[in-house]
Rosetta silent file (secondary structure, phi, psi, omega in degrees, C-alpha in Angstrom):
SEQUENCE: XXXXXXXXXXXXXXXXXXXXXXXXXXXXXXXXXXXXXXXXXXXXXXXXXXXXXXXXXXXXXXXXXXXXXXXXXXXXXXXXXXXXXXXXXXXXXXXXXXXXXXXXXXXXXXXXXXXXXXXXXXXXXXXXXXXXXXXXXXXXXXXXXXXXXXXXXXXXXXXXXXXXXXXXXXXXXXXXXXXXXXXXXXXXXXXXX
SCORE:     score description
SCORE:     0.000 S_00000001
   1 L     0.000  143.655  179.820   75.817   43.534   54.070 S_00000001
   2 E   -80.448  135.106 -179.049   77.006   46.452   51.945 S_00000001
   3 L   -75.743  136.891  174.972   75.148   46.891   48.660 S_00000001
   4 L   -81.453  172.805  177.265   77.121   46.492   45.426 S_00000001
   5 H   -55.456  -41.553  178.658   76.664   48.732   42.405 S_00000001
   6 H   -63.206  -45.335  179.977   74.162   46.241   40.968 S_00000001
   7 H   -67.809  -34.881  176.462   72.177   46.093   44.205 S_00000001
   8 H   -62.439  -46.842  179.422   72.247   49.891   44.525 S_00000001
   9 H   -61.402  -40.548  178.631   70.800   50.257   41.008 S_00000001
  10 H   -64.081  -41.813 -179.806   68.114   47.652   41.799 S_00000001
  11 H   -67.587  -35.111  176.327   67.194   49.457   45.047 S_00000001
  12 H   -67.543  -44.757 -179.615   66.961   52.782   43.191 S_00000001
  13 H   -62.708  -36.919 -178.952   64.806   51.221   40.477 S_00000001
  14 H   -83.011  -10.316 -179.557   62.476   49.648   43.063 S_00000001
  15 L    90.388    3.768  178.308   62.237   52.884   45.095 S_00000001
  16 L   -73.482  -27.375  170.749   63.964   51.556   48.228 S_00000001
  17 E  -119.955  127.931  174.628   66.672   54.191   47.667 S_00000001
  18 E  -113.959  128.838  176.668   65.629   57.594   46.360 S_00000001
  19 E  -134.056  121.907 -177.872   68.226   60.021   44.991 S_00000001
  20 E  -138.962  117.251    0.510   67.118   63.269   43.372 S_00000001
  21 L   -76.525  155.108 -178.101   68.731   64.397   41.133 S_00000001
  22 L  -124.040  138.068  171.862   70.232   61.053   40.137 S_00000001
  23 L  -134.207  130.182 -179.400   72.832   60.188   37.504 S_00000001
  24 H   -61.667  -24.325 -179.933   73.999   56.634   36.906 S_00000001
  25 H   -66.579  -15.806  178.917   77.536   57.941   36.312 S_00000001
  26 H   -85.076   -6.711  179.561   77.743   58.655   40.074 S_00000001
  27 E   -77.482  122.131  177.526   77.352   54.962   40.976 S_00000001
  28 L  -101.176 -179.844 -177.876   80.683   53.535   42.164 S_00000001
  29 L   -55.955  -34.510 -179.296   81.435   49.831   42.923 S_00000001
  30 L  -144.417   27.988 -179.115   79.834   50.031   46.403 S_00000001
  31 L  -163.076  176.162  175.168   78.632   53.632   46.801 S_00000001
  32 E  -129.328  130.266  177.378   77.095   56.655   45.075 S_00000001
  33 E   -72.923  137.860  175.123   78.891   59.989   44.739 S_00000001
  34 E  -116.772  159.566 -172.685   77.028   63.035   46.085 S_00000001
  35 E  -119.640  159.696 -178.155   77.648   66.691   45.257 S_00000001
  36 E   -83.329  129.084  174.286   77.882   69.967   47.183 S_00000001
  37 L   -76.160  176.703 -173.052   74.839   72.259   47.148 S_00000001
  38 L   -93.169    0.037 -179.496   75.286   76.020   46.910 S_00000001
  39 E  -104.087  133.070  178.122   74.342   77.024   50.478 S_00000001
  40 E  -127.334  136.228  172.374   76.922   77.193   53.286 S_00000001
  41 E  -100.481  117.098 -178.805   76.304   78.146   56.922 S_00000001
  42 E  -102.116  131.907 -178.398   79.280   80.089   58.263 S_00000001
  43 E   -75.554  136.721  173.593   79.685   80.428   62.032 S_00000001
  44 L   -89.182   93.193 -174.576   79.789   83.908   63.538 S_00000001
  45 L   -71.617  -15.213 -175.088   82.629   83.313   65.959 S_00000001
  46 L  -100.348    3.894 -175.774   82.510   86.799   67.423 S_00000001
  47 L   -89.693  -23.833 -177.931   78.841   86.893   68.498 S_00000001
  48 L  -134.781  149.878  177.054   79.000   84.638   71.562 S_00000001
  49 L   -76.856  -23.263  178.761   81.639   83.831   74.174 S_00000001
  50 L  -165.252  170.318  176.592   80.645   80.121   74.068 S_00000001
  51 L  -104.506  118.568  176.355   77.882   77.772   72.901 S_00000001
  52 L   -92.777  112.669 -175.286   75.474   76.701   75.634 S_00000001
  53 L   -64.864  -16.721  178.559   74.016   73.372   74.501 S_00000001
  54 L   -81.403  -11.595 -173.688   70.863   73.952   76.569 S_00000001
  55 L  -117.013  142.797  172.228   69.923   77.048   74.602 S_00000001
  56 L   -70.111  139.204 -179.108   68.834   77.585   71.036 S_00000001
  57 L  -122.775   81.401 -172.313   71.317   79.802   69.238 S_00000001
  58 L   -69.909  -22.990 -176.504   69.382   81.245   66.294 S_00000001
  59 L  -109.842   30.301 -177.224   71.976   83.818   65.197 S_00000001
  60 L   -81.645  -23.097 -176.811   75.089   81.641   65.329 S_00000001
  61 E  -127.891  156.645  171.656   75.439   81.230   61.537 S_00000001
  62 E  -118.680  140.341  177.882   75.123   83.271   58.364 S_00000001
  63 E   -86.819  132.346  175.966   74.089   81.719   55.067 S_00000001
  64 E  -119.693  135.796  177.673   76.449   82.175   52.131 S_00000001
  65 E  -101.342  125.879  175.445   75.479   81.225   48.567 S_00000001
  66 L   -82.171  120.755  177.853   78.219   79.786   46.360 S_00000001
  67 L   -76.767  159.111 -170.559   77.822   81.278   42.899 S_00000001
  68 L   -40.222  -60.568 -176.096   78.166   78.989   39.860 S_00000001
  69 L  -111.143    9.876  179.767   81.889   79.245   39.087 S_00000001
  70 L   -96.243  137.771 -179.510   83.099   81.170   42.117 S_00000001
  71 L   -81.276  152.510  164.166   84.802   79.269   44.935 S_00000001
  72 E   -97.407  127.070 -176.431   83.932   79.348   48.605 S_00000001
  73 E   -92.417  113.818  176.795   87.237   79.600   50.447 S_00000001
  74 E   -97.531  111.346 -173.604   87.452   77.261   53.462 S_00000001
  75 L   -81.907  159.035  178.538   90.361   78.468   55.568 S_00000001
  76 L   -54.966  132.906  179.933   92.625   76.279   57.737 S_00000001
  77 L    79.006   -3.074 -177.802   90.883   75.343   60.983 S_00000001
  78 L   -81.841  147.325  179.698   87.535   76.647   59.715 S_00000001
  79 E  -130.707  125.595  179.133   84.330   74.684   60.245 S_00000001
  80 E  -136.437  165.507  174.670   81.141   75.338   58.240 S_00000001
  81 E  -107.084  131.627  175.323   77.917   73.508   57.458 S_00000001
  82 E  -121.950 -168.326 -177.730   77.122   72.557   53.885 S_00000001
  83 E  -150.047  153.622  173.760   74.547   70.346   52.242 S_00000001
  84 E   -77.383  145.029  174.551   74.305   67.687   49.585 S_00000001
  85 E   -66.484  -35.789 -177.252   72.806   68.726   46.281 S_00000001
  86 E   -83.937  141.516  168.731   70.956   65.422   46.215 S_00000001
  87 E   -89.972  133.292 -179.828   67.934   64.576   48.323 S_00000001
  88 E  -114.994  137.975  169.838   68.205   61.043   49.721 S_00000001
  89 E  -133.278  141.938 -177.504   65.400   58.794   50.930 S_00000001
  90 E  -122.488  143.573  173.565   65.788   55.318   52.423 S_00000001
  91 L   -70.903  175.478 -175.347   63.335   52.497   52.908 S_00000001
  92 L   -81.116    5.093  178.032   62.765   51.115   56.397 S_00000001
  93 L  -123.635   16.212  178.569   65.198   48.234   55.892 S_00000001
  94 E  -128.015  143.822  168.422   68.292   50.149   54.718 S_00000001
  95 E  -120.432  164.436 -179.609   70.879   52.301   56.489 S_00000001
  96 E  -142.931  163.170  175.436   73.575   54.386   54.834 S_00000001
  97 E  -134.379  136.900  171.976   76.891   56.087   55.578 S_00000001
  98 E  -105.247  135.380  178.064   78.363   59.162   53.968 S_00000001
  99 E  -132.861  158.803  178.112   82.130   59.442   53.772 S_00000001
 100 E   -73.230  158.864  173.138   84.462   61.939   52.161 S_00000001
 101 L   -74.809  138.097 -176.215   86.120   61.342   48.820 S_00000001
 102 H   -63.458  -32.859  178.542   89.699   60.145   49.354 S_00000001
 103 H   -62.073  -34.913  178.877   91.031   62.723   46.871 S_00000001
 104 H   -78.977  -38.865  178.058   89.588   65.501   49.069 S_00000001
 105 H   -61.706  -33.389  179.351   90.678   63.894   52.326 S_00000001
 106 L   -70.268  -12.032  176.326   94.252   63.791   51.032 S_00000001
 107 L  -102.149   -4.642  176.974   94.080   67.575   50.784 S_00000001
 108 L   102.410   11.903  179.410   92.749   68.022   54.341 S_00000001
 109 E   -95.197  120.714  174.104   88.991   68.355   53.698 S_00000001
 110 E  -105.025  139.464 -178.148   86.722   66.527   56.136 S_00000001
 111 L  -106.186  -10.204  171.200   82.999   66.369   55.301 S_00000001
 112 L  -154.496  146.901  176.630   81.664   65.153   58.630 S_00000001
 113 L   -98.001  -40.001  176.836   82.905   65.035   62.171 S_00000001
 114 L  -140.583  -15.232 -169.788   80.287   62.673   63.628 S_00000001
 115 L   -95.766   56.070  179.639   77.169   62.761   61.439 S_00000001
 116 L   -95.241  -10.235 -175.768   78.012   60.116   58.855 S_00000001
 117 E   -92.593  135.466 -178.855   75.241   57.652   59.740 S_00000001
 118 E  -122.319  119.127 -174.144   71.876   57.834   57.963 S_00000001
 119 L   -72.613  156.269  171.623   68.906   56.067   59.588 S_00000001
 120 L   -62.700  140.669 -178.411   66.283   53.914   57.868 S_00000001
 121 L    89.834   -5.242 -179.708   63.295   56.011   56.837 S_00000001
 122 L   -60.138  144.459  170.641   65.430   59.130   56.310 S_00000001
 123 E  -149.252  122.201  177.914   64.293   61.637   53.699 S_00000001
 124 E   151.287  177.410  173.041   66.021   64.936   52.928 S_00000001
 125 E   -83.473  145.439 -176.129   69.256   66.583   51.897 S_00000001
 126 E   -88.852  134.960  172.932   72.181   65.758   54.161 S_00000001
 127 E   -82.250  132.885 -179.587   73.924   68.440   56.211 S_00000001
 128 E  -105.688  139.488  177.172   77.704   68.223   55.875 S_00000001
 129 E  -101.862   90.402 -171.366   80.131   69.216   58.632 S_00000001
 130 E   -89.510  125.944  179.806   82.937   70.672   56.497 S_00000001
 131 E  -136.770  142.404  177.119   86.328   71.254   58.106 S_00000001
 132 E  -106.358  111.125  179.968   89.731   72.156   56.713 S_00000001
 133 L  -102.190    8.992  176.749   92.508   70.434   58.663 S_00000001
 134 L   -89.156 -178.789  179.536   95.276   71.442   56.234 S_00000001
 135 L   -99.151    0.836  179.637   97.516   74.507   56.479 S_00000001
 136 L  -122.475  150.333  173.832   96.253   76.045   53.210 S_00000001
 137 L   -60.708  149.740  177.916   92.806   77.315   52.223 S_00000001
 138 E  -120.347  134.233  178.718   90.673   74.871   50.195 S_00000001
 139 E   -90.505  132.632  176.117   88.270   76.028   47.488 S_00000001
 140 E  -112.520  137.487 -178.594   84.772   74.538   47.460 S_00000001
 141 L  -122.793  142.572  174.076   82.604   74.768   44.349 S_00000001
 142 L   -57.790  129.210  176.967   78.869   74.357   43.845 S_00000001
 143 L    87.780   -4.398  179.687   78.190   70.948   42.289 S_00000001
 144 L   -69.211  151.972  173.251   81.592   69.402   43.053 S_00000001
 145 E   -66.225  124.725 -173.283   81.732   65.767   44.160 S_00000001
 146 E  -116.673  -26.269 -177.505   81.900   66.049   47.928 S_00000001
 147 E  -165.519  177.094  178.571   81.283   62.554   49.321 S_00000001
 148 E  -134.532  141.958 -177.538   80.111   59.034   48.710 S_00000001
 149 E  -113.473  127.966  173.710   77.242   57.137   50.288 S_00000001
 150 E  -107.716  157.777 -174.120   77.268   53.397   50.900 S_00000001
 151 E  -127.100  144.094  178.362   74.172   51.382   51.809 S_00000001
 152 E  -129.144  138.548  176.432   73.627   48.410   54.094 S_00000001
 153 E   -80.982  131.172  177.909   70.760   45.940   54.246 S_00000001
 154 L   -86.360  164.460 -179.884   69.324   45.510   57.747 S_00000001
 155 L   -67.286  -35.316  176.094   68.286   42.153   59.187 S_00000001
 156 L  -146.089  169.619  169.955   64.635   43.291   59.290 S_00000001
 157 L   -66.039  147.548  178.339   62.613   46.424   58.695 S_00000001
 158 L   -77.988  154.349  176.436   62.739   48.766   61.680 S_00000001
 159 L   -77.801  -35.855 -178.507   59.681   49.238   63.899 S_00000001
 160 L  -128.702   92.506  179.531   60.203   52.997   64.234 S_00000001
 161 L   -70.395  161.710  175.952   61.921   54.562   61.204 S_00000001
 162 L   -54.936  135.760 -177.011   63.530   57.980   61.313 S_00000001
 163 L    99.268  -10.008  177.166   60.776   60.572   61.196 S_00000001
 164 L   -62.506  142.367 -176.325   58.383   58.565   63.384 S_00000001
 165 H   -55.156  -41.956 -176.311   56.349   60.801   65.675 S_00000001
 166 H   -72.124  -13.277  179.516   57.533   59.076   68.856 S_00000001
 167 H   -89.455  -16.501 -176.671   61.218   59.598   67.944 S_00000001
 168 L    54.097   46.264  179.592   61.046   63.393   67.619 S_00000001
 169 L   -61.712  127.056 -169.881   63.383   63.254   64.610 S_00000001
 170 L   -90.717  -19.318 -169.886   64.782   66.767   64.222 S_00000001
 171 L  -121.452    6.054  179.825   66.126   66.854   60.701 S_00000001
 172 L   -58.800  130.888  176.164   63.662   64.839   58.617 S_00000001
 173 L    83.327    4.527 -179.248   62.835   66.627   55.369 S_00000001
 174 L   -61.966  144.686 -177.122   65.614   69.227   55.589 S_00000001
 175 L  -115.996  -10.361 -179.714   66.429   70.823   52.239 S_00000001
 176 L  -148.319  174.831 -178.459   69.524   72.881   53.062 S_00000001
 177 L   -54.927  133.423 -175.453   72.240   72.963   55.734 S_00000001
 178 L  -120.351  125.768  179.487   70.532   72.849   59.107 S_00000001
 179 L   -66.396  163.307 -178.215   72.099   74.159   62.298 S_00000001
 180 L   -59.667  142.177  172.593   72.227   72.020   65.429 S_00000001
 181 L  -118.117   32.437 -177.896   69.063   71.409   67.399 S_00000001
 182 H   -59.080  -28.656 -178.933   70.947   69.893   70.350 S_00000001
 183 H   -59.784  -22.660  179.833   69.114   72.196   72.767 S_00000001
 184 H   -68.118  -22.139  175.842   66.005   70.048   72.260 S_00000001
 185 H   -60.491  -31.017 -176.388   67.718   67.222   74.199 S_00000001
 186 H   -87.223   -6.406  178.107   67.329   69.345   77.323 S_00000001
 187 H   -92.242    0.490 -175.452   63.629   69.955   76.685 S_00000001
 188 L   -68.664  167.351 -178.187   62.778   66.270   77.079 S_00000001
 189 L   -73.703  -10.752 -178.680   60.509   64.909   79.781 S_00000001
 190 L   -80.436  119.557  177.903   63.437   63.233   81.569 S_00000001
 191 L  -116.875  141.662  178.061   64.521   65.269   84.583 S_00000001
 192 L   -85.228  146.866  178.871   67.416   64.440   86.833 S_00000001
 193 L   -92.537    0.000    0.000   66.876   64.168   90.562 S_00000001
């Protein structure tokens, strides 16, 4: 079941949901608004001919800092990684989803392509997959409302929350936009015959 505003406030008060920094004005009827942090990872499209998922690509992005009142210009067709200003932590019996604000979506801004699901036990700032699907540039500002997170109660607590040693969780505790670690999938002990 999706948590209502009352249940969200109760879960925050009890520590089952952690949001830092937190403002009660960001609580919506069934979600909490999150804001854009000031760090953006911009892809260097001219450094490689393609992305090989089996290999780590340490120099694929450059970090850009959005200054207080200056916009970051996201051009049509551009894809960058951003981060939430807020750090989120979830208890072992809650999951969450981040979605874009409808006002931004109506202008062509997408905030995630596939990474909208947040596992129980998660702790850290969320990396956003920002894409402009409109035909005009979109300005992004540090601290703007960028998305909303809804929460769902699970049937039971999980046995292995995100961050458990046996899961090899790759992004637990991240504090800023984090590039893909997909290459680690190919380092696993499973070999094909």
